[in-house]
TIKETI-131199 format. One line per field, with one value per residue (C-alpha): x, y, z; residue number from 1. Coordinates in steps of 0.25 Angstrom, whole numbers, always signed. Example, Ala and Ser with C-alpha at 12.3 -4.5 7.8 and 13.67 -1.06 7.14 Angstrom:
x [+49,+55]
y [-18,-4]
z [+31,+29]
resi [1,2]
% end
This chain:
x [-87,-85,-96,-90,-80,-66,-53,-45,-33,-38,-30,-31,-21,-16,-14,-23,-23,-15,-5,-3,-10,-23,-24,-21,-33,-42,-39,-43,-56,-60,-60,-46,-34,-23,-17,-6,-2,+3,+19,+17,+9,+22,+18,+19,+32,+39,+50,+37,+36,+43,+48,+39,+28,+28,+29,+16,+9,+14,+8,-7,-8,-6,-15,-26,-25,-19,-10,-1,+1,+11,+11,+26,+24,+21,+22,+33,+44,+48,+52,+59,+67,+81,+90,+96,+96,+81,+79,+86,+76,+66,+71,+73,+62,+53,+59,+59,+43,+43,+51,+38,+28,+37,+37,+23,+16,+17,+12,+21,+15,+17,+22,+16,+24,+24,+34,+34,+36,+51,+52,+46,+53,+42,+48,+44,+33,+33,+21,+31,+45,+50,+60,+56,+58,+75,+77,+68,+78,+83,+67,+62,+75,+73,+59,+64,+76,+67,+56,+66,+71,+60,+54,+68,+66,+50,+50,+48,+37,+30,+30,+29,+20,+22,+6,+2,+5,+11,+17,+22,+25,+40,+36,+25,+40,+48,+36,+35,+48,+49,+34,+42,+53,+40,+34,+20,+11,-2,-12,-18,-34,-35,-22,-24,-34,-31,-34,-47,-49,-45,-37,-22,-23,-7,-4,-19,-15,+0,-6,-17,-2,+4,-6,-4,+8,-3,-1,-10,-20,-26,-40,-44,-56,-52,-62,-60,-59,-55,-44,-38,-40,-54,-66,-68,-81,-80,-72,-72,-62,-67,-62,-68,-57,-47,-52,-57,-42,-37,-49,-42,-27,-24,-16,-23,-17,-20,-30,-28,-38,-32,-42,-40,-45,-45,-61,-62,-53,-63,-74,-66,-63,-79,-84,-75,-78,-92,-88,-79,-93,-99,-88,-87,-71,-62,-52]
y [+8,-3,-11,-11,-20,-13,-18,-20,-12,+0,+14,+24,+30,+42,+53,+65,+67,+80,+70,+57,+62,+66,+53,+44,+52,+50,+36,+34,+41,+36,+20,+19,+11,+15,+24,+24,+36,+38,+42,+49,+59,+69,+74,+57,+57,+52,+64,+73,+63,+68,+59,+65,+64,+50,+46,+54,+48,+35,+37,+43,+30,+20,+30,+28,+17,+18,+8,+15,+11,+17,+18,+23,+32,+25,+33,+38,+30,+14,+3,-2,+10,+3,+21,+17,+32,+34,+18,+21,+36,+26,+17,+26,+34,+21,+17,+34,+28,+15,+23,+31,+18,+13,+26,+28,+15,+8,-5,-12,-3,-5,+4,+1,+3,+2,-4,+5,+4,-2,+8,+2,+7,+5,-3,+2,-7,-16,-14,-24,-15,-25,-16,-19,-36,-31,-24,-35,-40,-24,-20,-32,-30,-17,-17,-28,-23,-10,-18,-25,-12,-7,-20,-20,-7,-7,-19,-24,-12,-9,-17,-13,-17,-19,-12,-18,-7,-11,-26,-33,-48,-41,-38,-47,-56,-45,-44,-59,-60,-49,-55,-62,-50,-43,-37,-33,-31,-22,-24,-11,-17,-10,-10,-25,-24,-18,-6,-15,-18,-33,-37,-40,-54,-55,-44,-51,-67,-60,-55,-68,-76,-64,-61,-60,-50,-42,-31,-17,-16,-5,-1,+8,+8,+10,+16,+15,+31,+36,+24,+20,+26,+27,+22,+11,+7,+17,+10,-2,-12,-26,-27,-40,-52,-44,-41,-55,-59,-48,-52,-66,-59,-65,-52,-37,-29,-14,-10,+6,+14,+20,+27,+46,+54,+47,+49,+41,+28,+30,+28,+17,+10,+8,+3,-9,-10,-11,-22,-28,-29,-36,-45,-49,-49,-42,-36]
z [+55,+66,+60,+45,+41,+38,+35,+48,+45,+37,+34,+24,+12,+18,+8,+5,+23,+30,+40,+46,+58,+52,+42,+55,+64,+53,+50,+66,+64,+53,+53,+49,+56,+47,+37,+27,+23,+7,+7,-4,+2,+4,+20,+23,+19,+28,+31,+32,+46,+57,+70,+78,+69,+67,+81,+82,+72,+77,+88,+84,+75,+87,+95,+83,+81,+65,+58,+47,+33,+22,+10,+3,-10,-24,-34,-37,-31,-36,-28,-42,-42,-45,-45,-32,-27,-30,-23,-10,-10,-11,-2,+9,+8,+8,+21,+28,+24,+32,+43,+44,+44,+57,+63,+63,+66,+76,+70,+59,+46,+32,+19,+7,-8,-23,-29,-40,-55,-63,-76,-88,-101,-113,-126,-140,-144,-135,-124,-112,-111,-104,-95,-81,-87,-92,-78,-66,-58,-56,-53,-45,-38,-35,-29,-21,-14,-12,-5,+3,+9,+11,+19,+26,+31,+34,+44,+54,+56,+41,+30,+16,+7,-9,-16,-29,-37,-53,-48,-57,-56,-53,-43,-36,-38,-30,-17,-19,-14,-3,+5,+11,+17,+20,+10,+10,+0,-2,-8,-16,-22,-34,-37,-39,-50,-66,-72,-77,-64,-65,-53,-55,-54,-54,-43,-33,-35,-29,-18,-15,-14,-6,+3,+16,+13,+10,+20,+16,+7,-2,-3,-14,-25,-40,-51,-66,-67,-55,-53,-39,-25,-26,-13,-13,-17,-29,-39,-45,-36,-32,-18,-15,-21,-12,-4,-1,+0,+7,+19,+20,+26,+38,+40,+38,+28,+30,+21,+18,+9,-3,-6,-4,+2,+17,+17,+2,+10,+22,+12,+5,+18,+22,+9,+9,+24,+17,+5,+17,+25,+10,+8,+20,+23,+35,+31]
resi [1,2,3,4,5,6,7,8,9,10,11,12,13,14,15,16,17,18,19,20,21,22,23,24,25,26,27,28,29,30,31,32,33,34,35,36,37,38,39,40,41,42,43,44,45,46,47,48,49,50,51,52,53,54,55,56,57,58,59,60,61,62,63,64,65,66,67,68,69,70,71,72,73,74,75,76,77,78,79,80,81,82,83,84,85,86,87,88,89,90,91,92,93,94,95,96,97,98,99,100,101,102,103,104,105,106,107,108,109,110,111,112,113,114,115,116,117,118,119,120,121,122,123,124,125,126,127,128,129,130,131,132,133,134,135,136,137,138,139,140,141,142,143,144,145,146,147,148,149,150,151,152,153,154,155,156,157,158,159,160,161,162,163,164,165,166,167,168,169,170,171,172,173,174,175,176,177,178,179,180,181,182,183,184,185,186,187,188,189,190,191,192,193,194,195,196,197,198,199,200,201,202,203,204,205,206,207,208,209,210,211,212,213,214,215,216,217,218,219,220,221,222,223,224,225,226,227,228,229,230,231,232,233,234,235,236,237,238,239,240,241,242,243,244,245,246,247,248,249,250,251,252,253,254,255,256,257,258,259,260,261,262,263,264,265,266,267,268,269,270,271,272,273,274,275,276,277,278,279,280,281,282,283]
% end
């Protein structure tokens, strides 16, 4: 693939692989220079990976020049959690994820997190329930304090990157306050688009305003019927507008192809490389 333009830092989302060692070897043999295991996969949970295995993975990734990124569980945990023992459990687990990242990666690395969602309680007869507004301070404080704990535990070797999932004005406000402390942003391109495939201008202008904080970019395509996480080029996402802005970033983010299985991620990498060639962009 030497003559094709490809993102400088390119990794695939490791979900259906048999092991992390298998993923590193596959990546090195197939045009990748990074892997991003998702800790939502039970076999990649930190307590399943012994100290010896961590040392082996560190050596192997160093030897084959494969960088790491990590995706913390996002579907069944929330950084808005206000229940003390649950909150403590989530932070303790996320710190174990950060420790894993620190131990297997020779180079500085990142852990991507989702903010989660606060609860909502519908009121009869109205569209907006107003619950979050009436408890805004409690939820904003929980999110901010939880993120600060993770950022502090992670620095300097690991950065925390918050992905654009269910961002609200409250979430953007918390982010704005934490960017000076080292919080990074993870831009998931298809998640920038609303259900009607129009770009979410509030999130997009926020990313443009803080583009120097973008540390990770998620790439996949979205289809009206099959939804997201499709092969790039087989959906209807218009990548050009976003890629043109990303091409101007002074520091290259890690581009993570969130298309499974890994053969589909590789096809996506090739398709994105062709698009980069047409648009004459370097990412």
